[in-house]
C-alpha positions as semicolon CSV with decimal commas, in nm:
position;residue;x (nm);y (nm);z (nm)
1;M;15,576;-10,747;19,567
2;D;15,674;-10,751;19,236
3;D;15,509;-10,437;19,112
4;I;15,642;-10,248;19,443
5;A;16,001;-10,367;19,315
6;R;15,953;-10,215;18,995
7;W;15,818;-9,904;19,127
8;L;16,102;-9,876;19,379
9;A;16,337;-9,905;19,082
10;D;16,186;-9,680;18,827
11;G;15,906;-9,438;18,988
12;A;15,973;-9,394;19,345
13;P;16,102;-9,045;19,471
14;H;16,395;-9,100;19,585
15;H;16,534;-8,722;19,644
16;S;16,439;-8,720;20,019
17;V;16,373;-9,024;20,281
18;G;16,039;-8,839;20,369
19;A;15,927;-8,852;20,032
20;L;16,039;-9,227;19,953
21;F;15,872;-9,340;20,280
22;D;15,580;-9,155;20,219
23;A;15,517;-9,271;19,850
24;F;15,636;-9,610;20,007
25;C;15,335;-9,641;20,253
26;R;15,053;-9,559;19,982
27;E;15,213;-9,824;19,749
28;I;15,162;-10,089;20,040
29;V;14,791;-9,935;20,048
30;R;14,725;-9,963;19,709
31;S;14,891;-10,312;19,661
32;G;14,612;-10,424;19,896
33;L;14,767;-10,481;20,231
34;P;14,581;-10,352;20,558
35;L;14,844;-10,096;20,651
36;W;14,684;-9,849;20,912
37;R;15,025;-9,686;21,011
38;A;15,407;-9,737;20,980
39;S;15,726;-9,574;21,161
40;L;16,077;-9,547;20,994
41;G;16,351;-9,511;21,255
42;L;16,668;-9,426;21,148
43;E;16,986;-9,365;21,318
44;V;17,241;-9,110;21,220
45;L;17,582;-8,993;21,278
46;H;17,549;-8,622;21,436
47;P;17,682;-8,469;21,759
48;E;17,314;-8,341;21,857
49;V;17,079;-8,576;21,660
50;S;17,073;-8,942;21,740
51;G;16,792;-8,998;21,439
52;W;16,511;-8,947;21,295
53;Q;16,139;-9,096;21,356
54;H;15,938;-9,068;21,026
55;V;15,569;-9,191;21,129
56;W;15,312;-9,261;20,864
57;T;14,935;-9,263;20,932
58;D;14,590;-9,278;20,696
59;E;14,856;-9,121;20,421
60;S;15,006;-8,837;20,642
61;L;15,382;-8,818;20,720
62;S;15,529;-8,688;21,030
63;V;15,905;-8,640;21,139
64;A;16,072;-8,591;21,444
65;A;16,424;-8,566;21,548
66;S;16,591;-8,795;21,866
67;D;16,828;-8,566;22,104
68;R;17,150;-8,778;22,102
69;A;17,197;-8,682;22,463
70;T;16,903;-8,845;22,608
71;A;16,791;-9,073;22,344
72;P;16,971;-9,392;22,460
73;T;16,850;-9,364;22,792
74;S;16,461;-9,231;22,732
75;Q;16,216;-9,454;22,914
76;S;16,028;-9,427;22,548
77;Y;16,334;-9,614;22,392
78;L;16,405;-9,825;22,652
79;N;16,030;-9,939;22,709
80;S;15,986;-9,982;22,274
81;P;15,969;-10,257;22,041
82;T;16,269;-10,073;21,880
83;R;16,513;-10,182;22,159
84;I;16,371;-10,528;22,135
85;V;16,462;-10,533;21,774
86;D;16,832;-10,338;21,813
87;D;16,910;-10,610;22,101
88;T;16,798;-10,934;21,912
89;E;16,830;-10,810;21,565
90;Q;16,498;-11,008;21,475
91;P;16,157;-10,894;21,472
92;F;15,931;-10,811;21,689
93;R;15,523;-10,883;21,670
94;R;15,242;-10,842;21,911
95;R;14,890;-10,862;21,905
96;L;14,702;-10,548;22,060
97;D;14,389;-10,745;22,176
98;K;14,474;-10,659;22,534
99;P;14,630;-10,391;22,743
100;C;15,000;-10,336;22,634
101;P;15,151;-10,170;23,012
102;D;15,514;-10,259;22,977
103;M;15,513;-10,048;22,606
104;P;15,344;-9,720;22,622
105;L;15,368;-9,672;22,247
106;L;15,158;-9,999;22,196
107;E;14,904;-9,921;22,427
108;E;14,846;-9,563;22,282
109;L;14,822;-9,738;21,942
110;R;14,580;-10,027;22,069
111;L;14,370;-9,706;22,238
112;S;14,360;-9,560;21,881
113;G;14,228;-9,884;21,741
114;A;14,544;-10,090;21,618
115;T;14,457;-10,459;21,645
116;D;14,830;-10,580;21,519
117;Y;15,180;-10,446;21,509
118;V;15,516;-10,573;21,369
119;M;15,842;-10,433;21,345
120;Y;16,129;-10,570;21,121
121;P;16,490;-10,436;21,123
122;L;16,628;-10,335;20,797
123;P;16,897;-10,548;20,679
124;F;17,164;-10,245;20,638
125;L;17,493;-10,356;20,562
126;D;17,632;-10,182;20,866
127;R;17,400;-10,303;21,163
128;T;17,590;-10,083;21,428
129;R;17,267;-9,849;21,438
130;T;16,927;-9,845;21,470
131;A;16,728;-9,917;21,125
132;V;16,392;-10,027;21,178
133;I;16,066;-10,013;21,047
134;S;15,725;-10,106;21,156
135;F;15,369;-10,141;21,017
136;A;15,012;-10,159;21,258
137;T;14,689;-10,233;21,099
138;R;14,309;-10,192;21,235
139;L;14,199;-10,482;21,064
140;P;14,009;-10,677;21,358
141;K;14,199;-11,034;21,266
142;G;14,507;-10,866;21,239
143;F;14,805;-10,942;20,970
144;D;14,731;-11,285;20,837
145;P;15,072;-11,454;20,748
146;V;15,029;-11,355;20,376
147;S;15,041;-10,998;20,461
148;L;15,317;-11,001;20,702
149;D;15,525;-11,226;20,440
150;G;15,461;-10,906;20,221
151;L;15,555;-10,648;20,452
152;E;15,856;-10,823;20,550
153;F;15,976;-10,842;20,188
154;A;15,860;-10,484;20,098
155;A;16,091;-10,366;20,392
156;K;16,358;-10,582;20,260
157;L;16,317;-10,401;19,918
158;L;16,343;-10,084;20,045
159;S;16,622;-10,118;20,266
160;P;16,921;-10,028;20,018
161;Y;16,738;-9,736;19,928
162;L;16,734;-9,591;20,275
163;E;17,069;-9,697;20,370
164;R;17,179;-9,538;20,061
165;H;16,993;-9,210;20,213
166;V;17,159;-9,278;20,563
167;L;17,506;-9,286;20,440
168;R;17,504;-8,977;20,271
169;R;17,335;-8,802;20,531
170;I;17,608;-8,941;20,778
171;A;17,876;-8,835;20,544
172;I;17,724;-8,473;20,533
173;D;17,691;-8,438;20,882
174;L;18,042;-8,553;20,988
175;L;18,198;-8,331;20,740
176;D;17,988;-8,039;20,840
177;T;18,077;-8,138;21,216
178;Y;18,450;-8,163;21,195
179;V;18,540;-7,933;20,884
180;G;18,209;-7,663;20,841
181;P;17,978;-7,676;20,596
182;H;18,090;-7,477;20,316
183;T;18,436;-7,688;20,329
184;G;18,251;-8,035;20,366
185;Q;18,014;-7,944;20,064
186;R;18,398;-7,919;19,866
187;I;18,524;-8,234;19,991
188;I;18,226;-8,438;19,927
189;E;18,200;-8,288;19,560
190;G;18,561;-8,425;19,525
191;R;18,806;-8,187;19,574
192;V;19,027;-8,422;19,797
193;D;19,374;-8,366;19,586
194;R;19,637;-8,289;19,796
195;G;19,806;-7,981;19,722
196;A;19,500;-7,886;19,490
197;V;19,384;-7,521;19,630
198;E;19,183;-7,199;19,500
199;L;19,292;-6,832;19,607
200;I;19,021;-6,682;19,763
201;E;19,002;-6,344;19,998
202;A;18,862;-6,344;20,347
203;A;18,853;-6,206;20,656
204;I;19,062;-6,386;20,886
205;W;18,956;-6,446;21,276
206;F;19,222;-6,631;21,476
207;A;19,127;-6,625;21,877
208;D;19,265;-6,792;22,170
209;L;19,244;-6,830;22,537
210;R;19,477;-6,673;22,817
211;G;19,571;-6,844;23,102
212;F;19,477;-7,172;22,925
213;T;19,819;-7,329;23,041
214;L;19,796;-7,212;23,433
215;L;19,408;-7,320;23,421
216;S;19,530;-7,694;23,254
217;E;19,774;-7,732;23,510
218;R;19,541;-7,618;23,804
219;S;19,211;-7,797;23,693
220;A;19,097;-8,115;23,647
221;I;19,050;-8,238;23,295
222;P;18,672;-8,271;23,297
223;D;18,658;-7,923;23,422
224;V;18,931;-7,799;23,135
225;L;18,711;-7,966;22,913
226;A;18,395;-7,825;22,995
227;H;18,545;-7,448;23,028
228;L;18,707;-7,510;22,674
229;N;18,380;-7,661;22,548
230;T;18,181;-7,326;22,660
231;W;18,428;-7,137;22,509
232;F;18,416;-7,321;22,169
233;G;18,076;-7,332;22,172
234;T;18,004;-6,949;22,186
235;I;18,264;-6,879;21,918
236;G;18,106;-7,114;21,703
237;E;17,795;-6,992;21,742
238;V;17,878;-6,613;21,680
239;V;18,072;-6,725;21,381
240;E;17,824;-6,884;21,203
241;A;17,596;-6,661;21,304
242;H;17,744;-6,390;21,098
243;G;17,800;-6,588;20,842
244;G;18,160;-6,702;20,884
245;E;18,325;-7,048;20,914
246;V;18,522;-7,238;21,206
247;L;18,803;-7,427;21,020
248;K;18,975;-7,567;21,297
249;F;18,999;-7,579;21,667
250;M;19,408;-7,591;21,760
251;G;19,448;-7,647;22,143
252;D;19,308;-7,344;22,295
253;A;19,310;-7,132;21,952
254;V;19,021;-7,083;21,671
255;L;19,062;-7,006;21,304
256;A;18,773;-6,916;21,125
257;I;18,712;-6,712;20,788
258;F;18,472;-6,486;20,647
259;P;18,508;-6,522;20,254
260;T;18,420;-6,295;19,991
261;S;18,164;-6,429;19,731
262;A;17,932;-6,327;19,444
263;E;17,700;-6,193;19,749
264;H;17,937;-6,059;19,967
265;N;18,215;-5,819;19,885
266;R;18,536;-5,713;20,078
267;E;18,339;-5,479;20,274
268;T;18,071;-5,677;20,373
269;A;18,335;-5,998;20,458
270;C;18,524;-5,772;20,685
271;Q;18,200;-5,604;20,844
272;K;18,097;-5,980;20,948
273;A;18,388;-6,052;21,109
274;L;18,399;-5,726;21,292
275;A;18,048;-5,776;21,399
276;A;18,124;-6,134;21,504
277;A;18,432;-5,965;21,752
278;Q;18,204;-5,726;21,892
279;E;17,955;-5,983;22,011
280;M;18,202;-6,216;22,123
281;C;18,342;-5,913;22,344
282;L;17,961;-5,860;22,451
283;R;17,904;-6,200;22,543
284;S;18,182;-6,300;22,684
285;E;18,150;-5,984;22,937
286;A;17,812;-6,094;22,984
287;E;17,944;-6,477;23,110
288;N;18,206;-6,356;23,284
289;A;17,994;-6,102;23,501
290;Q;17,819;-6,430;23,610
291;R;18,155;-6,639;23,668
292;R;18,225;-6,353;23,882
293;S;17,893;-6,382;24,103
294;L;17,988;-6,755;24,155
295;D;18,344;-6,626;24,249
296;T;18,482;-6,835;23,957
297;P;18,793;-6,716;23,744
298;P;18,679;-6,491;23,424
299;V;18,750;-6,651;23,081
300;V;18,990;-6,438;22,910
301;H;19,046;-6,440;22,540
302;G;19,255;-6,245;22,262
303;L;19,111;-6,230;21,911
304;A;19,299;-6,067;21,596
305;L;19,113;-5,953;21,262
306;H;19,295;-5,945;20,918
307;F;19,192;-5,952;20,550
308;G;19,399;-6,133;20,260
309;E;19,455;-6,369;19,986
310;V;19,483;-6,711;20,109
311;A;19,511;-7,040;19,936
312;Y;19,169;-7,250;20,039
313;G;19,238;-7,649;19,987
314;N;19,400;-7,961;20,068
315;V;19,757;-7,998;20,246
316;G;19,913;-8,292;20,430
317;A;20,053;-8,656;20,388
318;S;19,905;-8,872;20,100
319;H;19,643;-9,023;20,334
320;R;19,587;-8,753;20,565
321;L;19,454;-8,421;20,447
322;D;19,392;-8,122;20,610
323;F;19,171;-7,875;20,429
324;T;19,265;-7,522;20,532
325;V;19,364;-7,168;20,437
326;I;19,754;-7,089;20,429
327;G;19,917;-6,812;20,296
328;P;20,110;-6,491;20,462
329;A;19,759;-6,324;20,522
330;V;19,707;-6,608;20,784
331;N;20,081;-6,591;20,927
332;R;20,011;-6,225;20,971
333;A;19,668;-6,282;21,158
334;S;19,851;-6,526;21,380
335;R;20,119;-6,287;21,454
336;L;19,867;-6,029;21,517
337;L;19,712;-6,267;21,768
338;D;20,070;-6,267;21,946
339;L;20,075;-5,896;21,946
340;A;19,705;-5,899;22,128
341;K;19,859;-6,072;22,411
342;R;20,153;-5,862;22,426
343;L;19,978;-5,544;22,433
344;D;19,706;-5,679;22,661
345;R;19,426;-5,627;22,429
346;E;19,120;-5,832;22,375
347;V;19,078;-5,728;22,006
348;L;19,379;-5,638;21,727
349;V;19,258;-5,543;21,384
350;S;19,497;-5,487;21,090
351;H;19,493;-5,191;20,882
352;A;19,425;-5,504;20,561
353;L;19,076;-5,505;20,763
354;A;19,015;-5,155;20,909
355;R;19,023;-4,959;20,559
356;E;18,744;-5,221;20,442
357;V;18,479;-5,109;20,748
358;D;18,280;-4,807;20,805
359;Q;18,300;-4,837;21,160
360;P;18,515;-4,586;21,368
361;L;18,801;-4,787;21,558
362;I;19,072;-4,686;21,782
363;D;19,444;-4,644;21,602
364;L;19,712;-4,790;21,838
365;G;19,978;-4,684;21,600
366;R;20,228;-4,910;21,421
367;Y;20,411;-5,214;21,554
368;R;20,659;-5,498;21,435
369;L;20,501;-5,825;21,429
370;R;20,743;-6,134;21,455
371;D;20,872;-6,237;21,098
372;V;20,683;-5,914;20,914
373;K;20,930;-5,699;20,778
374;Q;20,761;-5,370;20,797
375;R;20,568;-5,204;21,102
376;Q;20,219;-5,268;21,077
377;R;19,960;-5,022;21,156
378;V;19,695;-5,175;21,407
379;F;19,361;-5,130;21,575
380;T;19,163;-5,203;21,804
381;L;18,750;-5,199;21,899
382;P;18,648;-4,830;22,110
383;A;18,539;-4,931;22,447
384;L;18,323;-4,701;22,669
385;G;18,523;-4,349;22,674
386;D;18,741;-4,414;22,410
387;V;18,799;-4,142;22,209
388;Q;18,694;-4,306;21,818
389;T;18,914;-4,235;21,527
390;S;18,958;-4,428;21,159
């Protein structure tokens, strides 16, 4: 095992869990241990994925994700060695010399020629999530005590390298989930100084639900949450599909941006924001048609699109930061959303964004926005039968 320890420190591929685990299993075989199959179960912290299962068999590797919604209660988990190891935090071993009706996985391995199976908990510092490794052999007599000792020690040597990957994966997933992938990347790169911002240009997307207060007063909280999550889910899908990023959910409102970049100039960013708004309206109408058929209230929203320079970075208290966008352009987008409600319009587009796109829009004239000195020219999306003007 000294050779494996040195290999892990000096020669192992550490760029991914898959590459590391595959190479580790090959090293185990090269060391003379009778390994036929190995599996690695690592739980992560992601709203949709419970964890990853890496399975190595005869020098081939497969990887599968577990669905968070069903993994803890699935029969494959409840009737598995993993559950036993999770519950006891002790190794599990079974000779496969007779049928295993209580554990379908072991029966499947037995029918494939496995004679012995052992699973070890990985000694992660964080014991709150699943981290296990298992080994199976086809050797007629199974694992002998020397082999078991070697496999357990090798697992302990591998453990800290795996935990490093898991912790990084959890950090990235949490940042992606709570602040978005682009913002999360900036944070993990070390941009955490309060007041540290960069000036960027972006199309700003502000949306909110109408009648949400009344809905909240008249409906049970679970129904309100379901309603809100469905709407937020649609927005998230639409914004991300068009290259934008949701920065925050605020009550029943959403703030998203479509920033300019080396690949996306002003026109491209604005076109993407406008295309997202159009798709959002189409999807809302389709969902409302279904809701009407079920005799349930429609989902009515307001949406404001603006373009301008914003300060993108950290604001907040010394120990509680918010990575967001601020500036006059954000304020105007918010005021434009207020105007959309007063005019009973689903979508309003500022002149600053409208002039960057080549799509005809309906000119609604000039209106005063709260706390903005000059009247602003505003537009909306053309509906069927509208006369389109630039």
